[in-house]
N, CA, C and O atoms as CSV, one atom per row, in Angstrom:
chain,resi,resn,atom,element,x,y,z
A,1,MET,N,N,0.839,-1.196,0.015
A,1,MET,CA,C,0.021,-0.062,-0.001
A,1,MET,C,C,0.882,1.260,0.046
A,1,MET,O,O,1.812,1.371,0.844
A,2,SER,N,N,0.540,2.238,-0.825
A,2,SER,CA,C,1.352,3.416,-0.931
A,2,SER,C,C,0.865,4.382,0.066
A,2,SER,O,O,-0.318,4.447,0.401
A,3,THR,N,N,1.893,5.203,0.579
A,3,THR,CA,C,1.631,6.280,1.595
A,3,THR,C,C,1.736,7.618,0.953
A,3,THR,O,O,2.641,7.888,0.164
A,4,ASN,N,N,0.772,8.479,1.310
A,4,ASN,CA,C,0.797,9.834,0.666
A,4,ASN,C,C,2.147,10.549,0.984
A,4,ASN,O,O,2.654,10.618,2.103
A,5,HIS,N,N,2.662,11.081,-0.192
A,5,HIS,CA,C,3.880,11.921,-0.074
A,5,HIS,C,C,5.091,11.264,0.505
A,5,HIS,O,O,5.925,11.850,1.195
A,6,GLN,N,N,5.126,9.930,0.152
A,6,GLN,CA,C,6.438,9.251,0.563
A,6,GLN,C,C,6.912,8.504,-0.783
A,6,GLN,O,O,6.129,8.122,-1.653
A,7,ILE,N,N,8.261,8.359,-0.823
A,7,ILE,CA,C,8.930,7.687,-2.003
A,7,ILE,C,C,8.399,6.370,-2.056
A,7,ILE,O,O,8.417,5.653,-1.055
A,8,ASP,N,N,7.870,5.947,-3.271
A,8,ASP,CA,C,7.238,4.833,-3.642
A,8,ASP,C,C,7.865,3.906,-4.634
A,8,ASP,O,O,7.557,2.714,-4.665
A,9,LEU,N,N,8.758,4.446,-5.460
A,9,LEU,CA,C,9.289,3.782,-6.520
A,9,LEU,C,C,10.504,4.398,-6.972
A,9,LEU,O,O,10.606,5.622,-6.894
A,10,ILE,N,N,11.537,3.626,-7.484
A,10,ILE,CA,C,12.700,4.131,-8.132
A,10,ILE,C,C,12.633,3.489,-9.578
A,10,ILE,O,O,12.445,2.274,-9.639
A,11,GLU,N,N,12.765,4.168,-10.668
A,11,GLU,CA,C,12.748,3.693,-11.955
A,11,GLU,C,C,14.222,3.915,-12.523
A,11,GLU,O,O,14.885,4.934,-12.330
A,12,PHE,N,N,14.610,2.853,-13.221
A,12,PHE,CA,C,15.800,2.821,-13.897
A,12,PHE,C,C,15.606,2.893,-15.467
A,12,PHE,O,O,14.843,2.046,-15.930
A,13,PRO,N,N,16.149,3.723,-16.289
A,13,PRO,CA,C,15.927,3.900,-17.612
A,13,PRO,C,C,16.584,2.814,-18.470
A,13,PRO,O,O,17.630,2.304,-18.067
A,14,ALA,N,N,16.061,2.449,-19.567
A,14,ALA,CA,C,16.562,1.480,-20.519
A,14,ALA,C,C,16.480,2.189,-21.838
A,14,ALA,O,O,15.545,2.969,-22.019
A,15,ASN,N,N,17.347,1.995,-22.748
A,15,ASN,CA,C,17.393,2.619,-24.057
A,15,ASN,C,C,16.483,1.841,-25.052
A,15,ASN,O,O,16.143,2.368,-26.111
A,16,SER,N,N,16.113,0.654,-24.726
A,16,SER,CA,C,15.322,-0.111,-25.687
A,16,SER,C,C,14.728,-1.329,-24.904
A,16,SER,O,O,15.152,-1.592,-23.778
A,17,ALA,N,N,13.754,-2.065,-25.497
A,17,ALA,CA,C,13.097,-3.111,-24.863
A,17,ALA,C,C,14.171,-4.295,-24.639
A,17,ALA,O,O,14.078,-5.058,-23.677
A,18,GLU,N,N,15.076,-4.378,-25.487
A,18,GLU,CA,C,16.138,-5.384,-25.453
A,18,GLU,C,C,17.013,-5.085,-24.105
A,18,GLU,O,O,17.331,-5.971,-23.311
A,19,GLU,N,N,17.355,-3.700,-23.965
A,19,GLU,CA,C,18.197,-3.367,-22.799
A,19,GLU,C,C,17.255,-3.459,-21.466
A,19,GLU,O,O,17.776,-3.716,-20.382
A,20,LEU,N,N,15.965,-3.257,-21.577
A,20,LEU,CA,C,15.130,-3.442,-20.431
A,20,LEU,C,C,15.295,-4.842,-19.954
A,20,LEU,O,O,15.487,-5.076,-18.761
A,21,LYS,N,N,15.216,-5.893,-20.965
A,21,LYS,CA,C,15.322,-7.284,-20.503
A,21,LYS,C,C,16.666,-7.534,-19.920
A,21,LYS,O,O,16.714,-8.204,-18.888
A,22,THR,N,N,17.770,-7.080,-20.451
A,22,THR,CA,C,19.179,-7.131,-20.029
A,22,THR,C,C,19.176,-6.750,-18.551
A,22,THR,O,O,19.675,-7.509,-17.719
A,23,ILE,N,N,18.592,-5.523,-18.193
A,23,ILE,CA,C,18.641,-4.994,-16.895
A,23,ILE,C,C,17.825,-5.845,-16.038
A,23,ILE,O,O,18.331,-6.281,-15.004
A,24,THR,N,N,16.545,-6.152,-16.364
A,24,THR,CA,C,15.829,-6.930,-15.386
A,24,THR,C,C,16.367,-8.276,-15.258
A,24,THR,O,O,16.263,-8.819,-14.158
A,25,ASP,N,N,16.932,-8.902,-16.229
A,25,ASP,CA,C,17.679,-10.297,-15.961
A,25,ASP,C,C,18.928,-10.057,-15.088
A,25,ASP,O,O,19.220,-10.934,-14.275
A,26,PHE,N,N,19.655,-9.004,-15.176
A,26,PHE,CA,C,20.703,-8.730,-14.329
A,26,PHE,C,C,20.297,-8.711,-12.875
A,26,PHE,O,O,20.853,-9.428,-12.044
A,27,PHE,N,N,19.260,-7.828,-12.566
A,27,PHE,CA,C,18.765,-7.658,-11.234
A,27,PHE,C,C,18.140,-8.977,-10.720
A,27,PHE,O,O,18.335,-9.335,-9.559
A,28,SER,N,N,17.429,-9.661,-11.538
A,28,SER,CA,C,16.972,-11.114,-11.234
A,28,SER,C,C,18.054,-12.069,-10.862
A,28,SER,O,O,17.957,-12.777,-9.860
A,29,THR,N,N,19.056,-12.094,-11.639
A,29,THR,CA,C,20.203,-12.913,-11.403
A,29,THR,C,C,20.940,-12.637,-10.108
A,29,THR,O,O,21.260,-13.510,-9.301
A,30,VAL,N,N,21.174,-11.372,-9.989
A,30,VAL,CA,C,22.190,-10.914,-8.820
A,30,VAL,C,C,21.329,-10.943,-7.504
A,30,VAL,O,O,21.739,-11.545,-6.511
A,31,PHE,N,N,20.139,-10.286,-7.519
A,31,PHE,CA,C,19.338,-10.078,-6.254
A,31,PHE,C,C,18.098,-11.003,-6.170
A,31,PHE,O,O,17.439,-11.006,-5.130
A,32,GLY,N,N,17.799,-11.681,-7.075
A,32,GLY,CA,C,16.648,-12.632,-7.098
A,32,GLY,C,C,15.277,-11.947,-7.198
A,32,GLY,O,O,14.256,-12.505,-6.796
A,33,TRP,N,N,15.284,-10.711,-7.749
A,33,TRP,CA,C,14.070,-9.925,-8.017
A,33,TRP,C,C,13.149,-10.478,-9.088
A,33,TRP,O,O,13.655,-10.664,-10.195
A,34,ASN,N,N,11.926,-10.751,-8.922
A,34,ASN,CA,C,11.021,-11.158,-9.977
A,34,ASN,C,C,10.186,-9.950,-10.458
A,34,ASN,O,O,9.561,-9.192,-9.715
A,35,TYR,N,N,10.260,-9.878,-11.757
A,35,TYR,CA,C,9.625,-8.625,-12.560
A,35,TYR,C,C,8.269,-9.063,-13.087
A,35,TYR,O,O,8.008,-10.211,-13.448
A,36,LYS,N,N,7.468,-8.076,-13.093
A,36,LYS,CA,C,6.160,-8.198,-13.814
A,36,LYS,C,C,6.306,-7.348,-15.147
A,36,LYS,O,O,6.659,-6.170,-15.084
A,37,ASP,N,N,6.050,-7.922,-16.257
A,37,ASP,CA,C,6.200,-7.189,-17.466
A,37,ASP,C,C,4.872,-6.502,-17.806
A,37,ASP,O,O,3.797,-7.052,-17.566
A,38,TRP,N,N,4.965,-5.289,-18.371
A,38,TRP,CA,C,3.908,-4.400,-18.743
A,38,TRP,C,C,3.981,-3.998,-20.198
A,38,TRP,O,O,3.941,-2.827,-20.576
A,39,GLY,N,N,4.090,-5.050,-20.984
A,39,GLY,CA,C,3.989,-4.737,-22.525
A,39,GLY,C,C,5.357,-4.645,-23.120
A,39,GLY,O,O,5.404,-4.149,-24.245
A,40,GLY,N,N,6.452,-5.022,-22.587
A,40,GLY,CA,C,7.678,-4.926,-23.265
A,40,GLY,C,C,8.456,-3.662,-23.077
A,40,GLY,O,O,9.663,-3.663,-23.322
A,41,VAL,N,N,7.889,-2.657,-22.688
A,41,VAL,CA,C,8.568,-1.294,-22.422
A,41,VAL,C,C,8.618,-0.894,-20.942
A,41,VAL,O,O,9.132,0.170,-20.596
A,42,TYR,N,N,8.107,-1.708,-20.123
A,42,TYR,CA,C,8.196,-1.458,-18.660
A,42,TYR,C,C,7.964,-2.724,-17.983
A,42,TYR,O,O,7.146,-3.555,-18.375
A,43,SER,N,N,8.799,-2.866,-16.825
A,43,SER,CA,C,8.765,-4.013,-15.872
A,43,SER,C,C,8.896,-3.512,-14.587
A,43,SER,O,O,9.650,-2.559,-14.392
A,44,ASP,N,N,8.206,-4.072,-13.589
A,44,ASP,CA,C,8.572,-3.611,-12.245
A,44,ASP,C,C,8.487,-4.811,-11.241
A,44,ASP,O,O,7.924,-5.876,-11.494
A,45,THR,N,N,9.127,-4.494,-10.052
A,45,THR,CA,C,9.163,-5.559,-8.996
A,45,THR,C,C,8.892,-4.859,-7.602
A,45,THR,O,O,9.153,-3.672,-7.408
A,46,GLN,N,N,8.393,-5.626,-6.731
A,46,GLN,CA,C,8.193,-5.305,-5.371
A,46,GLN,C,C,9.246,-6.034,-4.442
A,46,GLN,O,O,9.200,-5.927,-3.217
A,47,ASP,N,N,10.121,-6.722,-5.056
A,47,ASP,CA,C,11.139,-7.532,-4.370
A,47,ASP,C,C,12.396,-6.729,-4.021
A,47,ASP,O,O,13.326,-7.337,-3.491
A,48,SER,N,N,12.505,-5.465,-4.260
A,48,SER,CA,C,13.614,-4.705,-4.118
A,48,SER,C,C,13.683,-3.751,-2.952
A,48,SER,O,O,14.543,-2.873,-2.899
A,49,GLY,N,N,12.789,-3.926,-2.038
A,49,GLY,CA,C,12.603,-2.978,-0.901
A,49,GLY,C,C,11.422,-2.030,-1.263
A,49,GLY,O,O,10.243,-2.311,-1.050
A,50,LEU,N,N,11.842,-0.937,-1.803
A,50,LEU,CA,C,10.772,-0.049,-2.444
A,50,LEU,C,C,10.510,-0.730,-3.727
A,50,LEU,O,O,11.349,-1.513,-4.170
A,51,THR,N,N,9.363,-0.482,-4.386
A,51,THR,CA,C,9.163,-0.887,-5.709
A,51,THR,C,C,10.137,-0.322,-6.607
A,51,THR,O,O,10.431,0.866,-6.471
A,52,SER,N,N,10.742,-1.102,-7.613
A,52,SER,CA,C,11.679,-0.481,-8.561
A,52,SER,C,C,11.187,-1.026,-9.985
A,52,SER,O,O,10.656,-2.128,-10.126
A,53,GLY,N,N,11.397,-0.243,-10.882
A,53,GLY,CA,C,10.959,-0.627,-12.248
A,53,GLY,C,C,12.035,-0.373,-13.307
A,53,GLY,O,O,13.045,0.202,-12.899
A,54,VAL,N,N,11.982,-0.696,-14.553
A,54,VAL,CA,C,12.867,-0.463,-15.622
A,54,VAL,C,C,11.996,-0.074,-16.737
A,54,VAL,O,O,11.073,-0.800,-17.105
A,55,ILE,N,N,12.289,1.147,-17.328
A,55,ILE,CA,C,11.297,1.623,-18.334
A,55,ILE,C,C,12.185,1.960,-19.651
A,55,ILE,O,O,13.218,2.628,-19.617
A,56,ALA,N,N,11.625,1.403,-20.794
A,56,ALA,CA,C,12.170,1.763,-21.990
A,56,ALA,C,C,11.172,2.561,-22.824
A,56,ALA,O,O,11.522,2.808,-23.978
A,57,ALA,N,N,9.991,2.998,-22.418
A,57,ALA,CA,C,9.007,3.751,-23.223
A,57,ALA,C,C,9.409,5.184,-23.398
A,57,ALA,O,O,9.930,5.868,-22.518
A,58,GLU,N,N,9.112,5.586,-24.643
A,58,GLU,CA,C,9.264,6.998,-25.020
A,58,GLU,C,C,7.923,7.529,-24.934
A,58,GLU,O,O,6.990,6.738,-25.071
A,59,PRO,N,N,7.667,8.875,-24.705
A,59,PRO,CA,C,8.723,9.908,-24.589
A,59,PRO,C,C,8.975,10.232,-23.171
A,59,PRO,O,O,9.657,11.216,-22.886
A,60,ASN,N,N,8.454,9.444,-22.236
A,60,ASN,CA,C,8.610,9.747,-20.777
A,60,ASN,C,C,9.828,9.112,-20.056
A,60,ASN,O,O,9.995,9.333,-18.856
A,61,ARG,N,N,10.691,8.320,-20.765
A,61,ARG,CA,C,11.748,7.634,-20.274
A,61,ARG,C,C,12.821,8.625,-19.747
A,61,ARG,O,O,13.335,9.437,-20.517
A,62,PRO,N,N,13.165,8.557,-18.413
A,62,PRO,CA,C,14.184,9.448,-17.932
A,62,PRO,C,C,15.516,9.065,-18.281
A,62,PRO,O,O,15.665,7.939,-18.757
A,63,THR,N,N,16.566,9.848,-18.120
A,63,THR,CA,C,18.036,9.559,-18.468
A,63,THR,C,C,18.741,9.018,-17.297
A,63,THR,O,O,19.793,8.390,-17.420
A,64,MET,N,N,18.188,9.247,-16.177
A,64,MET,CA,C,18.892,8.848,-14.927
A,64,MET,C,C,17.838,8.149,-14.080
A,64,MET,O,O,16.639,8.287,-14.324
A,65,PRO,N,N,18.309,7.376,-13.054
A,65,PRO,CA,C,17.226,6.849,-12.138
A,65,PRO,C,C,16.224,7.957,-11.636
A,65,PRO,O,O,16.547,9.113,-11.365
A,66,LEU,N,N,15.044,7.459,-11.561
A,66,LEU,CA,C,13.977,8.471,-11.338
A,66,LEU,C,C,13.311,8.098,-9.978
A,66,LEU,O,O,12.953,6.936,-9.782
A,67,THR,N,N,13.158,8.978,-9.122
A,67,THR,CA,C,12.393,8.712,-7.822
A,67,THR,C,C,11.011,9.153,-8.104
A,67,THR,O,O,10.776,10.217,-8.677
A,68,VAL,N,N,9.974,8.224,-7.645
A,68,VAL,CA,C,8.662,8.404,-7.885
A,68,VAL,C,C,8.018,8.460,-6.490
A,68,VAL,O,O,8.192,7.581,-5.645
A,69,ILE,N,N,7.255,9.567,-6.307
A,69,ILE,CA,C,6.552,9.685,-5.035
A,69,ILE,C,C,4.997,9.460,-5.341
A,69,ILE,O,O,4.495,9.801,-6.411
A,70,TYR,N,N,4.291,8.862,-4.316
A,70,TYR,CA,C,2.919,8.641,-4.417
A,70,TYR,C,C,2.164,9.855,-3.728
A,70,TYR,O,O,2.604,10.419,-2.727
A,71,ALA,N,N,0.910,10.220,-4.405
A,71,ALA,CA,C,0.127,11.289,-3.897
A,71,ALA,C,C,-1.260,10.762,-4.020
A,71,ALA,O,O,-1.635,10.153,-5.021
A,72,GLU,N,N,-2.050,11.016,-2.944
A,72,GLU,CA,C,-3.458,10.624,-2.976
A,72,GLU,C,C,-4.237,11.656,-3.852
A,72,GLU,O,O,-5.259,11.276,-4.424
A,73,ASP,N,N,-3.809,12.927,-3.982
A,73,ASP,CA,C,-4.419,13.935,-4.778
A,73,ASP,C,C,-3.277,14.598,-5.685
A,73,ASP,O,O,-2.543,15.521,-5.330
A,74,LEU,N,N,-3.269,13.984,-6.859
A,74,LEU,CA,C,-2.212,14.297,-7.908
A,74,LEU,C,C,-2.226,15.735,-8.260
A,74,LEU,O,O,-1.173,16.366,-8.359
A,75,GLU,N,N,-3.448,16.298,-8.462
A,75,GLU,CA,C,-3.531,17.733,-8.911
A,75,GLU,C,C,-3.158,18.662,-7.840
A,75,GLU,O,O,-2.506,19.670,-8.111
A,76,ALA,N,N,-3.569,18.364,-6.505
A,76,ALA,CA,C,-3.084,19.141,-5.418
A,76,ALA,C,C,-1.611,19.190,-5.213
A,76,ALA,O,O,-1.001,20.224,-4.942
A,77,THR,N,N,-1.049,17.960,-5.365
A,77,THR,CA,C,0.543,17.892,-5.215
A,77,THR,C,C,1.091,18.576,-6.415
A,77,THR,O,O,2.127,19.206,-6.202
A,78,LYS,N,N,0.623,18.595,-7.642
A,78,LYS,CA,C,1.133,19.220,-8.711
A,78,LYS,C,C,1.217,20.838,-8.416
A,78,LYS,O,O,2.191,21.553,-8.652
A,79,GLU,N,N,0.113,21.190,-7.913
A,79,GLU,CA,C,0.081,22.737,-7.547
A,79,GLU,C,C,1.032,23.103,-6.426
A,79,GLU,O,O,1.524,24.232,-6.433
A,80,LYS,N,N,1.336,22.231,-5.447
A,80,LYS,CA,C,2.255,22.390,-4.421
A,80,LYS,C,C,3.644,22.523,-5.023
A,80,LYS,O,O,4.422,23.406,-4.661
A,81,VAL,N,N,3.930,21.620,-5.952
A,81,VAL,CA,C,5.153,21.544,-6.693
A,81,VAL,C,C,5.470,22.922,-7.334
A,81,VAL,O,O,6.560,23.477,-7.195
A,82,ILE,N,N,4.427,23.434,-8.050
A,82,ILE,CA,C,4.642,24.653,-8.852
A,82,ILE,C,C,4.788,25.790,-7.810
A,82,ILE,O,O,5.657,26.637,-8.016
A,83,THR,N,N,4.004,25.877,-6.702
A,83,THR,CA,C,3.938,26.988,-5.716
A,83,THR,C,C,5.435,27.020,-5.043
A,83,THR,O,O,5.992,28.091,-4.803
A,84,ALA,N,N,5.997,25.826,-4.777
A,84,ALA,CA,C,7.312,25.793,-4.137
A,84,ALA,C,C,8.486,26.040,-5.044
A,84,ALA,O,O,9.625,26.049,-4.578
A,85,GLY,N,N,8.247,26.244,-6.341
A,85,GLY,CA,C,9.353,26.639,-7.170
A,85,GLY,C,C,9.817,25.403,-8.140
A,85,GLY,O,O,10.867,25.458,-8.781
A,86,GLY,N,N,9.019,24.398,-8.178
A,86,GLY,CA,C,9.365,23.267,-9.025
A,86,GLY,C,C,8.836,23.578,-10.479
A,86,GLY,O,O,7.953,24.416,-10.662
A,87,THR,N,N,9.385,22.901,-11.448
A,87,THR,CA,C,9.023,22.955,-12.855
A,87,THR,C,C,8.388,21.765,-13.372
A,87,THR,O,O,8.980,20.694,-13.239
A,88,ILE,N,N,7.275,21.806,-13.936
A,88,ILE,CA,C,6.553,20.647,-14.487
A,88,ILE,C,C,7.204,20.354,-15.797
A,88,ILE,O,O,7.258,21.257,-16.632
A,89,ILE,N,N,7.729,19.120,-16.069
A,89,ILE,CA,C,8.405,18.864,-17.257
A,89,ILE,C,C,7.575,17.848,-18.158
A,89,ILE,O,O,7.775,17.734,-19.367
A,90,ALA,N,N,6.688,17.172,-17.498
A,90,ALA,CA,C,5.800,16.231,-18.190
A,90,ALA,C,C,4.458,16.383,-17.305
A,90,ALA,O,O,4.375,15.981,-16.145
A,91,ASP,N,N,3.417,17.022,-18.019
A,91,ASP,CA,C,2.143,17.126,-17.336
A,91,ASP,C,C,1.522,15.828,-17.004
A,91,ASP,O,O,2.056,14.785,-17.382
A,92,ILE,N,N,0.434,15.825,-16.326
A,92,ILE,CA,C,-0.274,14.518,-15.924
A,92,ILE,C,C,-0.681,13.777,-17.090
A,92,ILE,O,O,-1.365,14.277,-17.983
A,93,TYR,N,N,-0.236,12.500,-17.089
A,93,TYR,CA,C,-0.520,11.624,-18.192
A,93,TYR,C,C,-0.903,10.248,-17.582
A,93,TYR,O,O,-0.520,9.960,-16.448
A,94,PRO,N,N,-1.695,9.352,-18.363
A,94,PRO,CA,C,-2.151,8.049,-17.755
A,94,PRO,C,C,-1.073,7.050,-18.158
A,94,PRO,O,O,-0.376,7.235,-19.155
A,95,PHE,N,N,-0.942,5.931,-17.321
A,95,PHE,CA,C,-0.091,4.937,-17.570
A,95,PHE,C,C,-0.838,3.634,-17.003
A,95,PHE,O,O,-1.793,3.776,-16.240
A,96,PRO,N,N,-0.403,2.405,-17.375
A,96,PRO,CA,C,-1.138,1.247,-16.824
A,96,PRO,C,C,-0.969,1.245,-15.247
A,96,PRO,O,O,0.124,1.092,-14.702
A,97,GLY,N,N,-2.093,1.420,-14.612
A,97,GLY,CA,C,-2.114,1.470,-13.109
A,97,GLY,C,C,-2.355,2.736,-12.513
A,97,GLY,O,O,-2.495,2.821,-11.293
A,98,GLY,N,N,-2.423,3.818,-13.323
A,98,GLY,CA,C,-2.630,5.229,-12.764
A,98,GLY,C,C,-2.364,6.349,-13.622
A,98,GLY,O,O,-2.482,6.257,-14.844
A,99,ARG,N,N,-1.986,7.476,-12.999
A,99,ARG,CA,C,-1.598,8.759,-13.696
A,99,ARG,C,C,-0.413,9.300,-12.930
A,99,ARG,O,O,-0.241,9.026,-11.742
A,100,ARG,N,N,0.445,10.115,-13.666
A,100,ARG,CA,C,1.576,10.694,-13.094
A,100,ARG,C,C,1.978,11.955,-13.774
A,100,ARG,O,O,1.540,12.232,-14.890
A,101,PHE,N,N,2.794,12.718,-13.134
A,101,PHE,CA,C,3.621,13.841,-13.876
A,101,PHE,C,C,5.034,13.941,-13.393
A,101,PHE,O,O,5.391,13.450,-12.322
A,102,HIS,N,N,5.790,14.554,-14.163
A,102,HIS,CA,C,7.357,14.702,-13.862
A,102,HIS,C,C,7.564,16.210,-13.603
A,102,HIS,O,O,6.936,17.087,-14.196
A,103,PHE,N,N,8.488,16.424,-12.674
A,103,PHE,CA,C,8.839,17.769,-12.447
A,103,PHE,C,C,10.406,17.926,-12.084
A,103,PHE,O,O,11.031,16.899,-11.822
A,104,THR,N,N,10.946,18.955,-12.065
A,104,THR,CA,C,12.305,19.169,-11.525
A,104,THR,C,C,12.193,20.088,-10.261
A,104,THR,O,O,11.380,21.010,-10.188
A,105,ASP,N,N,13.036,19.773,-9.324
A,105,ASP,CA,C,13.088,20.608,-8.197
A,105,ASP,C,C,13.965,21.819,-8.489
A,105,ASP,O,O,14.619,21.820,-9.532
A,106,PRO,N,N,14.034,22.914,-7.598
A,106,PRO,CA,C,14.824,24.050,-7.847
A,106,PRO,C,C,16.301,23.735,-8.243
A,106,PRO,O,O,16.921,24.567,-8.906
A,107,ALA,N,N,16.868,22.600,-7.873
A,107,ALA,CA,C,18.262,22.217,-8.109
A,107,ALA,C,C,18.326,21.422,-9.529
A,107,ALA,O,O,19.429,21.107,-9.975
A,108,GLY,N,N,17.288,21.143,-10.142
A,108,GLY,CA,C,17.204,20.593,-11.421
A,108,GLY,C,C,17.099,18.971,-11.382
A,108,GLY,O,O,17.258,18.282,-12.390
A,109,HIS,N,N,16.829,18.475,-10.163
A,109,HIS,CA,C,16.643,17.049,-10.065
A,109,HIS,C,C,15.262,16.622,-10.655
A,109,HIS,O,O,14.249,17.247,-10.340
A,110,GLU,N,N,15.222,15.674,-11.419
A,110,GLU,CA,C,13.838,15.124,-11.892
A,110,GLU,C,C,13.261,14.150,-11.041
A,110,GLU,O,O,13.934,13.185,-10.678
A,111,LEU,N,N,12.022,14.309,-10.667
A,111,LEU,CA,C,11.207,13.377,-9.844
A,111,LEU,C,C,9.816,13.185,-10.504
A,111,LEU,O,O,9.505,13.927,-11.436
A,112,ALA,N,N,9.051,12.322,-10.110
A,112,ALA,CA,C,7.725,12.070,-10.693
A,112,ALA,C,C,6.773,11.866,-9.397
A,112,ALA,O,O,7.172,11.460,-8.305
A,113,VAL,N,N,5.594,12.181,-9.680
A,113,VAL,CA,C,4.535,11.859,-8.692
A,113,VAL,C,C,3.448,11.111,-9.266
A,113,VAL,O,O,2.994,11.518,-10.335
A,114,TRP,N,N,2.902,9.970,-8.673
A,114,TRP,CA,C,1.808,9.293,-9.191
A,114,TRP,C,C,0.660,9.004,-8.322
A,114,TRP,O,O,0.703,9.222,-7.112
A,115,SER,N,N,-0.409,8.495,-8.944
A,115,SER,CA,C,-1.602,8.218,-8.199
A,115,SER,C,C,-2.400,7.290,-8.966
A,115,SER,O,O,-2.231,7.173,-10.180
A,116,GLU,N,N,-3.320,6.577,-8.280
A,116,GLU,CA,C,-4.157,5.542,-9.156
A,116,GLU,C,C,-5.071,6.423,-9.949
A,116,GLU,O,O,-5.869,5.927,-10.744
């Protein structure tokens, strides 16, 4: 169960569906994590402590590991990000399992916020 305004997910980028498979195979072999496939461009696991995923989907694929925070009210959290000086870099969009947006904090770190 996700908790409001707490880190819920770390995503690792992959440059292609093939690289996604290489990365998930690596983590499975090394750490024993079992992944669920979401259509060849995204896989995730809850075996890694926090949920972690590997994403190869464009155009929202990050270039660095991405911290994803859960929010009960996505729109209200987006407004708080803007008010506090964050910059929305990907407006709210749907994905299998929910909706999310991406932003950068004032130092330029990219994060995302999601909700069901």
